N, C-alpha and C positions, 0 to 999 in steps of 0.2 A: 577832440584834441586837434584834429587836422584843421578844422575851421578856425579855432583859436590861433593856431600857429600861422595860418594864412593871413589872418587879420594883422598880426604883429609884423609879418613879412611885408604886407601891403603898406603899412604905415612907414616902414623903413624905406621901401622903394619910392614912396611919395616924398619922403623927406629928402632923399638923396637925388632922385631923378625928376621929381615933380610929376610923376605919372600916377594916376589914380588906379591902383591895381586891386581888383577884386575877382574872386572865382565863384562860380556857382556849381553846385553838386547835385546830381540826381542819382537816386539809389533804387534798386529793385532786387529781389531775391528769388532764386529759382534755378532750374537746370538750364545749361547753355550747351551749345555745340562748339567745341574749341578745335581749331584746325589751322593749317598753314595756308597762306594765300601768296600769290606772286610766283616768281620763277627763281632759278638758281642765282641770278644776279641780284635780285631784290626779294628777299623772303621775309615774311612777317607772320605773326600768329594773331588770331583775333577770336573773339567770342561772338557767336551769332545765335539768332533765334528770338522767340517772343520775349523772353526775359530781358535780353540785352536791348531789344527795341524799346520796351517800355521804360527801361532805365534811361535811355537816351532821351525819351520824351519828357521824363521828369527833369532831366538836366536842362533841356531847352526851355522848359516852362518856369524854371527857378529864376528869381531875381538875383542879380550879382550879390555875393556875400551871404547867400542863403542855401539851405539844404532842403530839397523836397524828396520825399520817399513814397513809394507805392504801397498798396495795401499789404502785400506779402512781407515787406521789410518792417512795416509798422507793427504787424502782429508779433514779429520776432523780438523787437526791441522796445516795445511800448512800456515795459516795466522798468527799463533802464534810463529812458530819456522822456522829456515832456514834449508833446507835439500839439500843434493846432490844426484842426481839420479845415481844409480849404475847399473851395468849390470844385466839383468834379470837372474833369477836362476830357474832351473827345480825343480818341487815339485811333489812328488808322488801323483797320483790321479788327477793331472791337465793335460789337454791336451797340454797346452802351458806354456812356462816359465812365471813366474810372476814378476811384477815390484817390485823393492826394492829401498828404500830411506834411506840414512844415515844421522843421525842428525849432522848438521854441526855447528850451532851456539848454544852453550849450554845455552846462556842467553835467557830468555823468551822475545819475542818482545811484547811490549805493544800493545794490540789489538786495533788498531785505525781504525775507519771506513775510507774507501777511501774518499778522498776529493770530489770525484764525487758523492758519495752516499748521498742522502738527504731523510730525513724521517719526518714523523709527527705522533703524536698521532692521533688516530681515532677521527674524528670531526663530530658532529651532529648525532651520531647514538647511544647515550647513552640509549634511551628508548627501541630501538629494541634489544640492547645487554642485557638489564635487562630483557626483556620479554623472550628471549631465555634462559637465566640463570634460570628464574622462571620455565619454562617448563621442564628443565632438573631436577631441584630440585623436582618438582612434581612427576616426574618419579621415583626419588630416594625414594620418599614417597609413591609410589604405583599407581600413576595416569599417564597413558600414554597419548600421544597426537600426532597430526600431525601438523607440522609447515611449511607453505609455505613462503619462502623468495623470493620476486618477485621484479625485478627491471631491468631497461634497462642496456645495456652494459656500464661498467665503473662506475656504480652508487655506487659501494662499497660492493657488495654481498660477494665476496671472502674475502675482508678485514674484514668484519663483522665475517665471519667464523673463520678467523685466530685469531681475538681477542677473540672469544668465547673459542677457544682451550687453551688459556692462563689462563682461569678462574679456580679457585680452585674446583668449582663444577664438572668440567669435570674429575677430578681425581677420582671421586666417581662412575664413570660409565665406561662401555666399549664403546669406540668410534670407529665406523666402517665407513670408508670413501670410496666413489667411485666417479668417475667423468666420465661423458660422453664426447665425443670428436666430433668436427665438422664433421669429416668424418665417424662418428659412427652410422648413421641412419640405416645401414644395417649390423652392426656388432652385431651378436646375443649375448644378455646378457652382453655386454661389461662392463658397470659400475658395474654390479653385480659380474661378474667374478673377476674384479679388487678388489672389496671389499672383496670377499671370499679369494683371494690370500693373501691379506694383513693380514686378520684374521688368516689364517693358516700358515703365515710366509713362503709362497712359493716364492722363488727367481726366477728371470728371467732365471738364468743359471741352475736351477734345472732340471734334467732330468725327464722323465715321471714317473719312479719308485719313485724317491725322492719326487716329487710333490704329488703322490698318498699317500705315507706313511705319509707325513706331514698333508694332509687333513684328513686321517683316525685318526691320533693321535689327531688332533684338535677336531674332532667330538667326539671321545671317552672321551676327557676331560670334555665335557659338557653333554654327553648323552651316557654313557657306555652301558646301556641296549638296546638302540635303534640304536646303531651305525651301525650295519650290515644292518638295514633297511634304514637309512638315507643316508649312504655313496653312494650306487650305483646311487641314483637319483641326489644328489648334484654333484657327480662326472660326471654324464652324462651331467648335465647343463654346467659344466666347460669343456666339450669336452674330458674327460679322456677315454682311451680305457680300458674297464673293462674286467676281465677274471674270470674264476672259478665261485664260488657261486654268485658273484656280477653280472656277465654277465647273469647267469641263472635267477637271480631275475627279470631282466628287459626284458628277452626274450619274444618276442611276444607282448610287450606293445609298442605302437607307437601312433603318432598323438596326438589328444586331450587327450586321456587317459594318455599318458606319461607326457604331460604338467601338467595335474592336479595332478599327483602323485609327480612330481618335486616340484610344488608349495606347496603341502601338506607337504613334507619333509623339505623344506626350512622354512616353518612356524614352524614345530616341532622343528627344530634346534634353531630357535630364541626363542621359548617358553622356551626350556631347558636352553638356555643361560641367559634369564632374571631371571630364578630361582636362578642363581648364583650371578649375578650382573646386575643392570639396563643397558640397551643398548640404545645407541644413534646412529642412522644411518643417515649420511649426504651424500647426492648425489648432487654434483655441476654440473652446466651446463646441468640440466636434460632436457632442451628443445632440446638437440641434441640426446637424448637417443633413442635407437631402440625400436620398438613397443613391442617386447617380454619383454624387461626390464620394460617398463611402465606397462604392464599387470601383471607381477609378483609383482612389487611394489604395484600396486593397490590391488592385492589380499592379501597383507600383512598388509594394513592399519588397518584393523579391529582388529588386535592384540592389537592396542593401547587402545581398550575399556577395556581389561582385564589384560594386561601385563605391566610391567615396561619398556616401550619402547617409544622412541620419534623418529619420522621420520622427518628429516629436508630436505625439497626439495628446492633446490636453482635453479631458472630458470628465463629466460627472458619472458615477456608476449607476447602473440600473435603468438605463434609457432604452436598451435594445432587447429584443427577443433573442434567446440563446441560439436560435437556429439561423439568425441573420448573419451575413458577412459584416463583421464589425471589429474594431480594434480590441474590444473586450474579450473576444474568444480566439484571438490570434494564436495564443499559446497552444491551443488544441488543434487548430487548423493548419498552421505552418510551423511544424516542429523544427524545420531546418533554419529558421531565422535566428539571428542574434537579437533576442528580445529582452528588454529591460523594463520591469514594471516598478514604477515609483508610486506607491499608494501613500498619499499624504495623510498622516494621522493628526488628530487634534493636539494642540500644544498642551504640555503638562502644566500643572499649576505654577511651577517655578518660571517656565518660559512665558506663561501668560502674565505673571507679575512683572517680569523683565520688560515685556512689551509695553505695559502701562507706564512703567517708570521711564522708559525711553521716550515715549510720546510727550509726557508732561514734565518730567524732570522737576518734580514738585515736592515740597516739604509740607507736611500738615494734612495730607490726604489720609483720612482715617483708614486704618487697616481693614475695618469692617466693610467700608465702601469697596475697597479693592477685592475683598473676599466675595462680596455679592456680585461684582462684575465678573469675576473669574468663574463663579459657580453658574451664573446664568449663561455665560458664553460657551461653556462646555469645551473650551480649547479652540473655539473658532476665532481666528485672528481678526477677521473682518468685523465680527460682532463686537469684539473688544474695541477696535478702532472707532467704530460708529458710536459706541456708548461714550467713549472719551470725547468725541466731537460733539455729541449731544450735551455733555456737561458744559462745554464751552458755549454752545448755542443757548442753553438755559441760564447762563450766568453763574452757575455753580462753581465754575473755574474761570478765572480771568487772567489776561496777560498783564504782566507788570514787570517793568525794569528788565526786559529781555527774557523773562521767565514766566512762570505761572504761579498763582496762589489760589487757594480756595476761598469761597465766601460763605456767608451764613446759609445760603440756599442749599449747600451741600447736604444739610441735615434733612431736608425735605425731598431730596431726589428719590424718584422711583425708577428702578431699573426694569425696563420692559421685559417680558418673558421670552420674546422671540426677536430675531434680527429684523423681521418684517415690521414688528411693532416699533422698534427703534427707528427704522427708516421712515415709517409713516409719521411718527412724532416729529422728526426733523423736518419733513416736508410741510407738515401742518404749521410749524413755527415760522415758515418763510412769509415775507410780505406777499400781498395778493399778486402783484405783477411777476415777481420771481417764481411764485408757485405756478402761475400760468405758463411761464416759459418752460419750466421743468416738465409740466404735464404735456405741453405740445411736443417737446423733444421726445418724451417717452412714447408718444404715438408714432413718431417718425421711426424710432428704433433705437437699438443699443448705441449705434453711432449715427450721427446726423451732420449733414453739411450745413454750414453757416447760412448759405444763400437760400436753402430750402426753409430753414427755420425763420429767417428774416422775411421771406415771401409769405409764409403762413401767418405770422404775427406782426405784420407791418405796422399795426397801430400802436404797438408798445413803444413807449418813449424810453430811450436809453437802453436799448437791447444789449449793447456792448457792456455797459456797466452791470447789467443783470447777470450776464454770462461770466463776467469777471468775478462777481460776488459768488456765484455758484462754484467757480473754480476754487476760490479762497476757502469756502467751507467744505471743499473736497467731495462734492456730489458728482462733478464732472471734471474732465481734464481736456486739454486742447492739444491738437497735433496738426501738422501739415501733411496732407496726403497728396503728393505730386503737385505741390503748389496750390492745392485746394484746401481752404481752412475747414477743418473737421473737428467736431467735438465728440467725446465718448463718455458715456456714463462710467464712473470709476469702477462700478461693478454691475453685473447683470441684475443683481438683486435690487439695486437702486432703481434701475429702469422699470423692473417689474412692480415695485412698490409705488412708484409715481404713476404708472399706468393704471394700477388697480385703484388708486385714490381718486381717479377721474370718474365723474358720474357717467353712466351709460350713454345718455343723450348727448352730453358734451363730447364723449369719445367719438360717437358717430359723426358729429359735425367736424371734429378735428380730422378724422380719417378722410372725410370728403375733401377738406381743404388741402390736406397733404397730397392726395391723389391729383387734384387739379393743379397744384403747384408743380408736381413732377411732370405733368403733361405740358405745362408752359415752359419749364426750364430745360427739359430734355427732349424737346419735340423732334430734334434731328435724329436721335437714335433711341426712339421710344421703345423699340423691341427689346432692349436690355431690361426694361422695367415692367414688362407685361405681367410677370408673376406678382411683383410688389403692388402694381396697380389693381390686379384682380383681388388681392388681399384687402387693400384699403377700401376699395369700392364695396366689397362684400361686407366688411365691418361697418361701412357707412350705410348699409341697407339700400344702396343704389343698385337694384337688381339688374337693370338693363345694362349699365356700364360694367357691372361685375361679370355678367354673362359674356359681354364682348371681350373683356380682357382674359377671362378664363379660357375661352376658345383660342384666342391669340397666344396665350401662354402655352396651351397644349400643343398648338402647331409649332411654336418655337422650340418646345421641348423635344418634339419628334424630329425637327430639323437638326437639333444638336445631339441626337441619340440619347436623350435623357428619358428613356421609356417609362421608368417608374413614375416620374412626375407627370408625364403625358397621360398615363392611366388615371392618375388622380384628377387631373384637370378635365379630361373628357368625360369621366364618370360624373363629375360635378356639372359639366355643361349639359350632359344628357338629362340629368335630374332636373336642372333648372328649366330646360326647354320643354321637356315632357310635362313637368308640373305646371308650367305656365300655359301651355297650349292644349294639353289633353288630346281629345279626339281630332282636333283641328290641326295638329302638328303636321308640318310638311314632311312627307316620307323621305324626300331627298336629303333634307337636313339631318333627319334622324339617321339615315344611312351613312351620311358623312361622319357623324360622331362614332357610329358603330364600326365603320371601316378603320378609323384611326385607332380605336380601342383594339381591334383585331391586330393591327400592325404592331402596336405597343406590346400587347401580350405575347405576340410571336417573338419579338425582340427579347423579352424577358424569359423566354423558354417556357412560358405557361401555355402549352399547346392546346389543352382542352378549352381554356377560356378563349384563345384565339379562334378556334374552330366554331365555338358558340356564336361569336360575333360575326364571323364570316357568313355563317348560315343565315343570321338575321339580315345582313346586307343583301345576300343573294335572294332572299325571299322578298325583300322590298323591291328588288329589281325584277321580280316575276320569275325567279328560278327556284321554285319550291322543290325540295328533295322528296323522294318517295317516303311515305309515312311509316311503313313497317318493313320487316325483313323480307317478307314474301314479295311485296311490290318492288323492293330493291333488287331482289334476285331476278324477277321477271324482266325488269328494265335492263339489268346487266346482260341477260341472255340476248335480248333484242339488240342492245348496243353491240355486243360481241359479234352477233350474226351480221350486223350492218358493216362492222369493221372488216370481217372476213370477206364479205362480198366485195368491199372496196379493195382489199388486198389482192384478191384473185381476179376481180373484174373491175379494173380501174374506171372511175366515173369520168365521163367525157363531157357531161352537160355543164350548164352555166352554174357558177358558184356565187355565193353571196359576198357582198363587200362588207368587211368588218369596220365599224366605226369605233370611236373612243370608248363608248360604253361596253362594247363587245370585248375590246382588248382589256379593259379594266376587269371585266368579268373573268376572263381567262387567267389574268394575273392573280386574282384573289383565289380562284379555284385551284390553281397550281400550288399556291401557298397552303391551301387547305389540305391537299392530299400529302404534301410534304410533312405537315404537322401531324397528320393522322398516322404516319408511319410509326410514331412513338407510342400509340395507345389503341388504335383500332384498325387493324390491317384489312379486315373484310371490307369496311366502308372505303378504305384507301383504294383497294383494287376496283370495286364497283364504281366509285366516283371518278377515278382516273380513266377507266375505260369509257365512261359516259362523256367525259371531257374530250377525250381523243376523238370519239365518234362525232361530237359537235364540231371539232376543229376541221374535220373533213368537209364540212358544208361551206367553208369560207375560202375565198381566193387567197392563196398563200402570200401574195404580194401585199395584202392589206392586214394580215393577221400576224402579230408578233410571235405568237406561240407556234405558228406553222412550222418554223424551222426545227423546233424541238419535238414536234408531235410524234414522228416516227421513232426517234431515239427514245422518247419517253415510253412509247408503246412497247418497244423492244425490251426496255428495262423492266417494265411491269410484267410482261410475259415471262421473261427470264426469272425474275424474282418469285413469281407465282408458280414456277415449274412447268409452264406450258411451252416446252422447248421446240416443238414442231412449229408453233405459231411464231416463236422467236426467229427461227430460221427463215420463215416466210417474210417477216418484216425486213430482215437484213437483205434478202434477195430483192425485194421490191425497192428498197431505198439504199442501194450500195454506196451512193455518193453523199449520204447524210453527213459522213465524216468531214467532207470538204466544205460543207455549207458555211459561208462566211458569217451568217447571222447567228451561228452557235459559237459561244465562247470556247476557247481551247480546253479549259478545265471542265466545262460542262460536257463537251463531246468526249474527252478522254475518260471522264468518270463513267458516262453512259456505256461506252464501248467496253471498258474494263469490267463493269458489273455484268454486262450481257455475256461476254466471253467467259468470265470466271464461272458464273452460275451454270451456263449451258455446256461447259466442258470444251469450249474451243480454245484451249490454252495455247495451242501452236500459233494462233492468230492474235494473241494478247499483245497489245502495244507495249513497247519498252517504257519503263518508268522514267519520267522526265521531270527533273527538279525545276527546270526553268518554267515549265507549264504550271507546276505547283506554286512556285513563287509568284508568278503573274496572277494566278487565281486568288491567292491570298491578298495580294496588293489591291485587287479589285473588289475584295470583300465577299468573294464567292465561297464562303466557309463551309456551307453545306456540301457543295460539290467537292471541295478540298478534302473534307472528312471521308466522304464515300470513295473518292479516288485513292486516298491513302489506304483505306481498309481493303479495297479490292486488290490493289497491287501488293499490299502486305500479306494477305492471305495466299495469294498466288505464290509468292516467294516461300512462305512457310511450307505449304503443301508440296512444293517441288524440292524442298530440302535446302534451299539457298538461305540458310539461317543468317549469315552475315549480312546479306542484302536486306533481309527482313528487319534486322536490327537497325540498319541504316534508315529504313522507312520509319521505324519506331522513333528514332532520333528526330525525324522530321515531324512526327506528331508532337514531340516535346518542343521542337523549334516553333511550330505554329502556336503552341500553347504559351510559350514564354515571350515570344516576340509580339503576338497579337492578342494574347489573353483569351484565346478561344480554346476551351477544353473540349476535345473530341472524345466522347465516352467510349468509342470503339477502340481506343488505345488499350483499354483493359481487356477487351475481347481478343485483340490481336496478341497481346502478351500471353494471355491464357492459352491460346492455340499454339503459339510458339513453344511454350513450355511443355504442353501436352505432346506435340508432335516430336519434339526433341527429347522427350521423356525426362524432363526435369520436374518430377511429379509434385514434390513438396511446394516448389515455387508456383506450379500450376494451380494447386489447391488454394494457396494464399491469394493469388491474383484473381481466381474465380470468386473468392470472398469479396475482394475489392469491387469486382464487376457487379456483384449482387447488391452490395451496399450503395454504390453509386446509382444504380438503376432505381432502387427503392427510394432513395433520397430525392431523385429527380422525377419520380412518378412515371417512369418509363417501363417497358415490358421486357427489357433485356435480362432481367433476373432469371427468366426461364432458361436462357442460354448459360447463365452463370451456374445455376443448379445442375444443369446437364453436364457441363464440363467438370464441375467438382465431383460429380458421381463417377465420371470416367477416370479421373485421377485416383479416386478412392478405390475403385475396383482394381486398378493396376497396382496400387500399393497394398492390396488385400484388406482394406478397411471396409468390410462388407456392411457392417451396421451403419457406418457413416454414409455409404453409397445409398443404402435403402432410405435413409432419412432425406438425403439430397433429392432423390427421385420422387419421394412423396411430396416434397415442397415444389418440385418442378411440375408435378401433376396438378397441384392446387393452382399454380400459375396458369397452366394450360387451360383449365376449366373456366377461366374468367372470360375467354373469348371462344367463339365457335369456329373461327377461321384463323389459321396461322400460315405464313409463308414457310416454305420448306427449310430455309436456312435457320429460322428460329427454332424449328423442331429438331434439327439434326443432332445436336449434342445430347439432348435428353433421350431420344430414340436410340442413339448409339450407346449411351450409358446403360439403358435398360437391357439392351441386347447383350452387352458385356457382362452385366450382373447375372442375367439368366444363364448365360453360357457357363459362368463360374459355378453357379448353383447346380447346373446339370452335371458338370464334372464331379462335384461333391456327391451328388446322388448316385452317379455311376460307381464312384469309389465306395459308397456305402452298401451297394448291392441290393437295395430294395427295389424290386421291379415296379411296384405300384408307384413309388416315389419317382423312379426314373421316367415312367410313362407320363406321369402328371407334369413333371418339370420339362420333359421334351416338348409337350404340347404348348406350354407357356413360352418356351424359348422359340419354338417355330413361329408363334404369333408375333412375338416382339421382333424376331428377325425379319419377317415379311414386312412389317411396318417400317423398319429401318431401311430395308432395301428399296421398298417402294418410294420412300422419301428420297433416298440417294439417287434413284433413277431420274428424279426431278432436279437434283442439286448435286453438282459434280464433286464438291470438295471431299465429302466422306465416302465417296462411291467405292474406291479401291479397298478401303478398310472394311466397309460393310460386306462387300463381296467375299473378302477373305473370311470374315466371321461366319458368313453363311456356309462356307466350305468347312470350317471347324465344326459347325453344328452337325452337318451331315456326316462328318467323320465320326463324331461322338455317338451318333445314333446308328452307326454301322453301315451307312450308305456311301461307300467309298467312291463309287463312280460319280454320284452326284456331287460329292465333296470335291473331286478333282475337276468337275465341270465348273464349279464356282471358283476354285483356285485359279483355273485357267482364265476365267472371266476377269478375276482380280488382276492377274498378270498383264493381260492384254490391255485392260483399261489403265492400269498403272503406267505401262510403257507408252500408251497413246498420250496420256496426260503429262507424262514426265513427273509423276508423283513419286519421287524416289524413296522417301521414308516408308510409305506404306507398301510400295513395290518391293523394297528390300525385305520387309517383314513378311510379305507373302512368300518370297523366295525361301526364307528361313522356315516358315511354316510348312511349305511343300517338302523341303529337304527333311525336316523333322518327321513328317508323316510317312514319306517314302521309305525311310530307314527303320520304321517300326516293324517288329517281327511279324505282326499279323497283317501287314500291308499286302494287298493283292497286286500292287503295281510297283515296279522297280524304277520307272522313269515317267516323266510328263513332258510331252512334246520332244521326246528324244534326249532329254536332259536328266541325269541321274541325281540322286540325293546329294552326293558330295559336291557335285557341280553347283547345285542350287545353293548349298551352304557357302560355297566359295563366292558365288555371285553376291550373296547377302553380305558376306564379310567385306568384300570390296566396297560396296556402297556404304556400309556402316562406317568404315574407316574414312571414306571420302567426306562423310558428313559429321565425323567425330561423334558418333552415337554410342557412348560408352555403356549406357544401360543395355542397349541391344547387343553389344559385343559380349557383355557378361551373360546375357541370355543364350547367345550362340555358344559360348563356352560350355554352358550347362547342357545344351542340346548335344553337342559333340561328346561330352563326357558320358551322357546317357547312352549314346551309341556304342562307345567303347566298352561300357559296362555290359 
């Protein structure tokens, strides 16, 4: 219209002024940067960027009176106008000449749908669509949610999403879309990266620098103040190669720590985005997603509790194991979420007939044909649509006068029994070249870029026409992804059918061509395609290239914290390499694979598997561990004696220089004994002692582990209950605290554990939130967890319950902000409830501790059973306590060695139970039963006290219980000896809850009629009871105040 008007205007100018007036027009379509230029006196607005530059090049190349358009514009309007393809022209900044099209027919073609294209309004999904709209509207109004759209293949999930995007409410939100692909199970974060690329407007032909700039700018738009923190972690997830300050930010952070920081920063990015506009995240075909994507999405769901965000998960049922973290079991795992489940059911016969009528709008279609279609389809709308299109393909239904009518062929039509058969029949009816195009496309994937397809099948004439035809018969559809032309199979089942219809040998050849095409077209950022290349070369049977890209994909997965996919890749690589080389395999290369597997398994929390591969690496490095328990014990004794000699007689001779291999060895060994804490404490102690002895051989200036060695030694000694050795370590290395090579959180954790276990509570460092935050931001989550636990237990046992709850809030903060669940949270809650005598809550939390430990394959269920028994005895549930202690004993027998803190609760529970039974026996009056139970109680009491001598937390309580035992058996002097020990230890430690209970117990016993003592340390019974009451009230211990009331009432009686 503009060109025609300009021609008329030009003729008028020529007629009036004698000037030959013509204009030329150049068009391109895409994203531009629009902004102001100039100053306050002369301000203008302009569009800049690659799109505008190419439009200008079109304009300068056009002849006067003509219109030239670039490829992107041509694709958008080719159906509306007629164009002539021109010679390609060179453009500055482009590696290759670009396609040019000249407008040929100035008249607009009425946009008519192809006669072959048949459509229908969506049928039978009005309720589901309304519910989706409602959830988005709720988000607009501040209430987030998670929506699962579940249905079998072809049931209409994608159509429902397409209809949703047309609704007005979607204009009020930011819609972020991702899609998993059938070959994507091992493609790390594939749907997430696609979603982020679309959000940041990163094109497939953008180079690395351009992609990074676009991501940075996108992040700055929503979170300018945190952009420098968010970008390196989101960029790492997307596989970008960082440099400068961004590379420095993530230096040294790897494995699980990197994963948690990536998850935290993605959450932060979404939170900042929702503060600007509500966000709706749609991920289709989620059943094909890689494990790392599922874990990340799972970590994001809780945002819906507080943010204006909706997650819409679209997937087929039955793809996941019930134990996995997946959207299918969200209802059971996250009961606090606003979760909506939309399970799409098959269409009923009435809706199925409506769908057929909508598509064909035909008279004369025999009712029996409709019935057969409906019966075969079983309510699957995609099946119905494909059968209708097959009728058109076969000529049983033809277009006529803007509608459809049946032909005689309708009587011989056979309705295939399955949807796959329908699709295969449609593909078989294609001409040879169109069939070849669809098969090549199916090898590329569910979606495929035009330039990859064109590169692979460059010999096919009229590729554009073939694609246009495939669009018309509705096997594929077209879309622009960030100015890159992309095609998409209309349904995943169509891609699967086309792929399966391709002969195996042809498939292999096509996979090889696709892989080579990707290498050519995306050479600048090939790392993004390592996983896809590994898959294509594997399916092409090119073992050498497959191995190369499997290794690269595994390394890339580790770099981006996708540990699950890293495990898969490195197991494949190990199998490839070992199978290929056998006995001649290079041990260093095998060790490399095994080391990466160890790191990946550690990140996944699979500690036994991690230790297995660490041991294999260490053996290849010549560090074979002792073969049996006796040799381990002998080596441990030698190592310990060597350490003691170094502690008391410091070595002044020359020390070794540690090279990279030595430092790598210490890093792996340190990781090993951290992992062994969760399942084998004996080997943990012996291995860590051996490691520390070895560290003493090296000059500290060259050994990274040297700064930690004394601190680690002190922690091991304290945890094992070797308190004299702990004191010596601290005497020898008093300045280890100030060592600049030890991170603040590592140092604070170590010192806190040492002082807590050894009973040096007066020297306990103050709890520091800033150190906690810095440790979390650096990914030192293991140290963060141990620090919180030690500081939390210290507060609990001193009766500072409000401070303990603040630390528990910090457990939750770390969990919610970083997605790092610290199992010790359950332990600390249990101890808090026990010590503050909230016994029912303690029992319930102990059950949670047991369940979590069993689920994670850890050994903390022993503590859980012990604390549950303690709560049950205090609540007089004696049978329950017996059962808990029996289960605790079964746990204890699994290992020959336990650190004192793991045993303390079960030993305490057994002592409490035996004391209760002794009191019952004394009440019964049977001397033989009393004597028998007294012996049992004395044995359990000695075990509990001996353990408490090594571990300070339950010490005051156990000393008091030993006093109660001697009182019950009539040995009052010994009883007051233990009561006095309990008081002195409680006062020294500041263990107010147990100290106050000892005060009450002493007051109670002193006032009994048969007591031979009227005071202890010059303090009377009433004074002890008053001291107890004062402390009970200070700590708000209502349970104990009730007990005290009964004690005083007994005295008055």
